[in-house]
C-alpha positions in Angstrom: 0.0 0.0 -0.2 2.7 2.5 1.0 4.4 1.9 -2.4 1.4 2.2 -4.4 1.3 5.5 -2.5 4.9 6.6 -3.2 4.5 5.7 -6.7 1.5 8.2 -7.2 3.2 10.9 -5.5 6.2 10.5 -8.0 3.9 10.2 -10.8 2.0 13.3 -9.8 5.1 15.2 -9.1 6.1 13.8 -12.6 3.3 15.6 -14.2 4.0 18.4 -12.1 7.3 18.6 -13.6 6.3 18.1 -16.8 3.4 21.0 -16.2 6.3 23.9 -15.3 8.9 22.6 -18.1 6.0 22.8 -20.6 5.0 26.6 -19.2 4.7 28.8 -22.5 5.8 32.3 -22.6 3.0 34.9 -23.0 3.8 36.9 -26.1 4.3 41.0 -25.5 2.5 42.6 -28.9 3.6 46.3 -28.6 1.9 48.4 -31.2 3.3 51.9 -32.3 0.6 54.0 -33.6 -0.6 57.9 -34.2 -4.0 59.1 -34.1 -2.4 61.4 -36.8 -1.7 58.4 -39.0 -4.1 57.6 -41.6 -2.3 53.7 -42.3 -2.6 53.3 -38.4 -6.8 53.0 -37.8 -6.6 49.5 -39.4 -3.8 48.5 -37.0 -5.3 49.8 -34.0 -8.2 47.6 -35.0 -6.1 44.5 -35.1 -4.3 44.9 -31.8 -7.8 44.7 -30.0 -8.1 42.2 -31.9 -4.5 40.5 -31.0 -5.2 41.5 -27.3 -8.4 38.8 -26.8 -6.3 35.5 -27.9 -5.2 33.6 -25.2 -1.6 34.3 -24.8 -1.1 37.2 -26.4 -0.6 40.5 -24.3 -1.4 43.8 -27.0 0.1 47.4 -25.9 -0.4 50.4 -27.6 2.0 52.9 -27.7 1.1 56.5 -29.0 4.0 58.2 -30.9 4.1 62.0 -31.0 6.6 62.4 -34.4 2.9 62.8 -36.9 1.6 65.8 -33.8 2.5 68.2 -36.7 0.3 67.7 -38.9 -1.7 69.8 -36.4 -3.7 67.5 -34.4 -1.4 66.6 -30.8 -2.2 62.8 -30.3 -3.7 63.1 -26.5 -2.4 59.6 -25.8 1.2 59.9 -27.5 4.3 60.1 -25.1 7.8 61.2 -26.3 9.2 58.0 -24.6 7.1 55.9 -26.8 8.6 57.6 -29.5 12.2 57.2 -27.8 11.4 53.4 -27.3 10.5 52.7 -31.1 13.8 54.8 -32.1 15.4 52.2 -29.7 14.5 49.4 -31.0 14.9 51.2 -35.0 18.3 50.9 -33.7 18.3 47.7 -32.4 17.2 46.3 -35.5 19.7 47.8 -37.6 16.4 50.3 -39.5 17.7 53.8 -40.5 13.6 55.7 -40.0 10.8 55.1 -37.8 7.6 54.5 -39.0 4.2 53.8 -38.3 2.2 51.8 -37.9 4.9 49.2 -36.2 4.5 46.3 -34.6 6.9 44.5 -32.0 6.6 40.8 -31.4 8.3 38.9 -28.1 10.9 41.9 -28.1 12.5 41.2 -31.4 10.5 40.6 -34.6 9.5 44.0 -36.3 6.6 44.4 -38.7 6.2 47.7 -40.3 2.5 48.2 -41.8 -0.4 45.8 -41.8 1.1 42.6 -42.6 -2.1 40.1 -40.4 -0.5 36.9 -42.3 3.2 38.0 -41.2 2.1 38.9 -37.8 0.4 35.4 -37.0 3.1 33.3 -38.3 5.2 35.2 -35.6 2.6 34.6 -32.8 2.6 31.3 -33.8 6.0 30.8 -33.2 6.2 32.9 -30.0 3.7 31.2 -28.8 5.7 27.6 -28.6 8.7 29.1 -26.2 8.9 28.0 -22.9 9.1 30.6 -20.3 12.6 30.5 -19.0 11.8 33.0 -16.2 9.2 31.8 -13.5 7.3 35.5 -12.9 4.9 36.0 -9.8 3.0 39.4 -9.5 0.4 40.1 -7.2 -1.3 43.5 -6.4 -3.0 45.2 -3.5 -4.4 48.6 -4.2 -1.6 50.7 -5.5 1.2 48.0 -4.5 2.8 45.9 -6.6 4.9 42.9 -5.5 6.9 41.0 -7.9 9.1 37.9 -7.9 11.1 36.5 -10.6 13.8 33.8 -10.7 14.9 31.8 -13.8 13.5 28.0 -14.3 15.9 25.0 -14.1 18.3 24.3 -16.8 17.8 28.1 -18.2 19.9 29.8 -15.3 22.3 32.7 -17.0 25.3 31.5 -17.4 27.1 34.8 -16.7 25.8 37.6 -14.3 27.1 40.2 -16.6 23.9 40.1 -19.3 21.3 42.5 -17.7 17.1 42.1 -18.2 15.0 45.1 -17.6 11.9 44.9 -15.5 9.3 47.2 -16.7 6.0 47.8 -15.2 2.9 49.2 -17.9 -0.5 50.1 -16.9 -3.3 50.8 -19.8 -6.2 51.9 -20.7 -8.3 48.8 -22.1 -10.8 50.7 -24.4 -11.0 54.7 -25.5 -12.6 56.4 -28.0 -11.6 59.6 -30.0 -12.6 62.0 -32.9 -9.7 63.2 -34.6 -9.4 67.3 -35.2 -7.1 67.7 -37.8 -3.8 65.4 -39.5 -4.7 62.7 -41.6 -7.6 61.6 -39.9 -9.6 64.6 -39.4 -13.3 64.3 -38.5 -13.1 60.5 -37.9 -14.2 59.0 -34.7 -11.5 56.2 -33.6 -11.5 53.4 -31.4 -8.6 52.3 -29.3 -7.6 49.3 -27.5 -4.9 48.8 -24.6 -3.1 52.5 -24.6 -0.5 52.6 -22.5 -0.7 55.6 -20.3 2.0 54.8 -17.3 5.5 53.1 -18.2 8.0 52.4 -15.1 11.5 51.1 -16.1 11.5 49.5 -12.4 15.2 47.9 -12.4 17.7 45.8 -13.7 18.1 42.6 -12.8 21.4 40.0 -13.8 19.5 37.2 -13.7 22.3 35.2 -11.1 20.1 35.1 -8.5 16.0 35.4 -7.6 14.4 39.4 -8.0 11.9 40.7 -5.8 10.7 44.2 -5.2 7.8 46.0 -3.8 6.9 49.6 -6.3 3.8 51.7 -6.2 1.3 52.5 -8.8 -0.4 55.4 -9.9 -4.2 54.1 -10.7 -6.1 51.2 -10.8 -5.9 50.0 -14.3 -4.6 46.6 -15.3 -1.0 46.3 -16.0 1.4 44.6 -17.1 5.0 43.4 -15.6 7.5 42.1 -18.1 11.4 41.4 -18.5 13.2 42.2 -21.0 16.7 41.7 -22.2 18.6 44.7 -22.3 19.2 46.8 -25.2 15.6 46.1 -26.8 16.5 42.2 -26.8 13.9 39.0 -26.3 11.4 39.4 -23.9 11.5 37.6 -21.0 8.5 36.7 -19.0 5.3 38.5 -18.9 2.5 38.8 -16.4 -0.9 40.8 -16.9 -2.8 41.9 -14.2 
């Protein structure tokens, strides 16, 4: 009887271990967009569709370089423009465009290339999660704990990872008063309103931190290789 119990317990541990080892990394999708860009509304609508997919975390980052046409994007943030420029430099591009999708931190898609985006999402959805990321929130307090899973630990402590806390507005609408979309009533999803680079982490030991957020909006915590590299962990709260 005891051996049967031990056997069952061992099978349960094996099943649990297999489930942990097969955990998939949520796919982080960033869309750089602008209210003054006539090519962006279809991409904004696509982002809304992607946000509904299981295993996908989709964020809309509004840039400010279309404001010169006379319509200041109410969601634009110069920091998002700079983030897009950092991606461009990391990927060897000489200029930035909208709409512009970044998938998993490493794959870039300019314009509305849905088939290519779907292909990349399928590819990224098969990747195992190298980091066990656990996020909890209580009021305005957010606690973050992270550690590399067994077999995925970094070999050196010199490579840094960036821990980011992002808040977003799930839905928004705006009537555009000037620019290429003048007179249109446009809908947006998962519009980023707050971006907090929390820390850099070498990964050679567990990471733990508590931070304060500004609003009760939903939040995303994600860990990305420094230098605009691969997204290694992401959690939606």
